[in-house]
C-alpha positions as CSV (number, residue, x, y, z in Angstrom):
1,X,121.7,137.3,109.7
2,X,122.3,133.6,109.6
3,X,125.9,132.2,109.1
4,X,125.0,130.9,105.6
5,X,123.7,134.3,104.5
6,X,126.8,135.9,105.9
7,X,129.1,133.6,103.9
8,X,127.1,134.1,100.7
9,X,127.2,137.9,101.1
10,X,131.0,137.7,101.4
11,X,131.7,135.3,98.5
12,X,130.6,135.8,94.9
13,X,129.6,132.8,92.8
14,X,132.6,133.3,90.5
15,X,135.0,133.3,93.4
16,X,133.5,130.1,94.8
17,X,133.7,128.5,91.3
18,X,137.4,129.5,91.0
19,X,138.2,128.1,94.4
20,X,136.6,124.8,93.6
21,X,138.3,124.6,90.3
22,X,141.6,125.0,92.1
23,X,140.5,122.4,94.6
24,X,139.8,119.9,91.8
25,X,143.2,120.6,90.1
26,X,145.0,120.1,93.4
27,X,143.0,116.9,94.0
28,X,143.8,115.5,90.6
29,X,147.5,116.3,91.0
30,X,147.6,114.8,94.5
31,X,145.8,111.6,93.4
32,X,148.1,111.3,90.4
33,X,151.2,111.6,92.6
34,X,149.9,109.0,95.0
35,X,149.0,106.7,92.2
36,X,152.5,107.0,90.7
37,X,154.1,106.3,94.1
38,X,151.9,103.3,94.8
39,X,151.7,101.6,91.4
40,X,155.0,102.6,89.8
41,X,157.3,103.0,92.9
42,X,155.5,100.3,94.9
43,X,155.1,102.4,98.0
44,X,152.4,101.3,100.4
45,X,149.2,103.4,101.0
46,X,150.1,103.5,104.6
47,X,153.3,105.5,103.8
48,X,151.1,108.1,102.2
49,X,148.7,108.3,105.2
50,X,149.2,112.0,105.6
51,X,148.1,113.2,102.1
52,X,145.3,110.5,102.1
53,X,144.0,112.0,105.3
54,X,143.2,115.2,103.5
55,X,142.5,113.9,100.0
56,X,139.4,111.9,101.0
57,X,137.5,114.6,103.0
58,X,138.4,117.4,100.5
59,X,137.2,115.1,97.7
60,X,133.9,115.0,99.5
61,X,133.9,118.8,99.7
62,X,134.6,119.1,96.0
63,X,131.9,116.5,95.0
64,X,129.2,118.1,97.1
65,X,130.3,121.7,96.1
66,X,130.1,122.7,99.8
67,X,126.3,122.2,100.0
68,X,126.4,119.6,102.8
69,X,127.0,121.6,106.0
70,X,128.1,118.7,108.2
71,X,130.9,117.9,105.6
72,X,132.1,121.5,105.5
73,X,132.0,121.7,109.3
74,X,133.9,118.5,109.8
75,X,136.6,119.6,107.4
76,X,137.6,122.3,109.9
77,X,138.8,119.7,112.3
78,X,141.6,117.9,110.3
79,X,143.1,121.3,109.2
80,X,142.9,122.6,112.8
81,X,144.5,119.4,114.1
82,X,147.3,119.6,111.6
83,X,148.1,123.2,112.7
84,X,147.9,122.5,116.4
85,X,149.8,119.2,116.2
86,X,152.7,121.0,114.4
87,X,152.7,123.7,117.1
88,X,152.6,121.1,119.9
89,X,155.6,119.3,118.2
90,X,157.8,122.3,118.1
91,X,157.2,123.1,121.8
92,X,158.1,119.5,122.8
93,X,154.6,118.6,123.9
94,X,154.7,115.4,121.7
95,X,158.1,114.3,123.1
96,X,161.7,115.4,122.8
97,X,163.7,115.5,119.6
98,X,164.5,112.1,118.3
99,X,161.3,110.5,119.6
100,X,159.6,108.4,116.8
101,X,156.9,110.5,115.1
102,X,158.3,113.8,116.4
103,X,159.6,116.2,113.8
104,X,161.3,118.8,115.9
105,X,160.7,118.3,119.6
106,X,161.8,121.9,120.5
107,X,161.7,125.3,119.0
108,X,165.4,125.5,118.2
109,X,165.1,122.5,115.9
110,X,162.0,124.1,114.3
111,X,164.1,127.3,113.6
112,X,166.7,125.1,112.0
113,X,164.0,123.5,109.8
114,X,162.6,126.9,109.0
115,X,166.1,128.0,107.8
116,X,166.4,125.0,105.5
117,X,162.8,125.5,104.2
118,X,163.5,129.2,103.5
119,X,167.1,129.0,102.4
120,X,166.4,131.6,99.7
121,X,165.6,134.2,102.4
122,X,168.1,136.2,104.5
123,X,169.2,134.1,107.5
124,X,168.7,137.1,109.9
125,X,164.9,136.9,109.5
126,X,164.5,133.2,110.0
127,X,163.8,133.3,113.8
128,X,161.2,136.0,113.3
129,X,159.7,133.9,110.5
130,X,159.5,130.9,112.7
131,X,157.7,132.9,115.4
132,X,155.3,134.4,112.8
133,X,154.5,130.9,111.4
134,X,153.9,129.6,114.9
135,X,151.5,132.5,115.7
136,X,149.7,132.0,112.4
137,X,149.3,128.2,112.9
138,X,148.1,128.6,116.5
139,X,145.6,131.3,115.6
140,X,144.2,129.5,112.6
141,X,144.2,126.2,114.4
142,X,142.1,127.6,117.3
143,X,139.8,129.6,115.1
144,X,139.0,126.7,112.8
145,X,138.6,124.3,115.7
146,X,136.1,126.6,117.6
147,X,134.6,128.1,114.5
148,X,135.5,131.7,115.1
149,X,135.4,134.1,112.1
150,X,135.4,131.1,109.8
151,X,135.6,133.0,106.5
152,X,138.7,134.8,107.5
153,X,140.2,131.9,109.4
154,X,139.9,129.6,106.3
155,X,141.1,132.3,103.9
156,X,144.1,133.0,106.2
157,X,144.9,129.3,106.5
158,X,144.8,129.0,102.7
159,X,147.4,131.7,102.3
160,X,149.6,130.3,105.0
161,X,149.5,126.8,103.6
162,X,150.2,128.2,100.1
163,X,153.3,129.9,101.4
164,X,154.4,126.7,103.1
165,X,153.9,124.6,100.0
166,X,155.7,127.1,97.8
167,X,158.7,127.3,100.1
168,X,158.9,123.5,100.1
169,X,158.8,123.4,96.3
170,X,161.4,126.1,95.9
171,X,163.8,124.3,98.3
172,X,163.3,120.9,96.7
173,X,161.0,119.3,99.3
174,X,158.0,117.3,98.1
175,X,154.9,119.2,99.2
176,X,152.9,116.2,97.8
177,X,154.1,114.1,100.6
178,X,152.0,116.2,102.9
179,X,149.4,117.4,100.5
180,X,150.1,121.1,101.3
181,X,148.8,122.6,98.1
182,X,145.7,120.4,98.4
183,X,145.2,121.7,101.9
184,X,145.6,125.3,100.7
185,X,143.1,124.8,97.9
186,X,140.7,123.0,100.2
187,X,140.7,125.7,102.9
188,X,140.3,128.3,100.1
189,X,137.2,126.5,99.0
190,X,136.1,126.1,102.6
191,X,136.2,129.9,102.9
192,X,133.5,130.2,100.3
193,X,130.9,127.9,101.9
194,X,129.0,127.7,105.1
195,X,131.1,125.7,107.6
196,X,129.5,127.2,110.7
197,X,127.7,124.1,112.0
198,X,128.7,123.5,115.7
199,X,130.7,126.7,115.7
200,X,131.1,129.8,117.9
201,X,130.0,131.9,114.9
202,X,126.6,130.1,114.8
203,X,126.1,130.5,118.6
204,X,126.9,134.2,118.5
205,X,124.8,134.8,115.4
206,X,121.8,133.0,117.2
207,X,122.3,135.2,120.3
208,X,122.3,138.3,118.1
209,X,119.0,137.3,116.4
210,X,117.1,136.5,119.6
211,X,116.8,140.1,120.9
212,X,115.5,141.2,117.5
213,X,112.9,138.5,117.5
214,X,111.8,139.5,121.0
215,X,111.5,143.2,119.9
216,X,109.4,142.2,116.9
217,X,107.2,140.0,119.0
218,X,106.7,142.9,121.6
219,X,106.0,145.4,118.8
220,X,103.3,143.0,117.4
221,X,101.8,142.6,120.8
222,X,101.7,146.3,121.5
223,X,99.9,147.2,118.2
224,X,96.3,148.2,119.0
225,X,93.6,146.0,117.4
226,X,91.5,147.6,114.6
């Protein structure tokens, strides 16, 4: 079974349509927010580089409806990079706390940020929540990057990003500044299409098919001529 057949067997056309409708709604909302901030509030486009990074490729995904495999495959990379970059930051791999461009610099500052972001939850569960978020981001970052179980990786990423965006909204943070709902809708749409180009899934699927082809060839050779 080829990767594209596997994806189509897991995703109904109606689910794909719903995912892409959500992606278009998220794109329209994100573009409207960026337009307001640029033309009304006179903020530079460079100050919105993070949401722009995801708006443009996900716009390509929406326009092509996931039919161009190299676009869907490339979209795995920025989402994976966002997850892994955030994880590297909280473990101090990008520099200590206070370094320009570093959000946390160590795990204790990330726990403090998690507490602020989830202030509506009991404080006792915040450290566990920070650990679970880190495990999720690391897992989905690696699986999206390497292309392992892509349908589940993209779907899990969509859920995790939706939870992040909702927590930001509930506590008064602007998720639009990072395009989190857009990333969530984009990865949900990504879970409905074939993004297996240059992936571990494609390599493993090819290896599984090769023995079957050999058996078919041997059977055809062994059949006696009439």
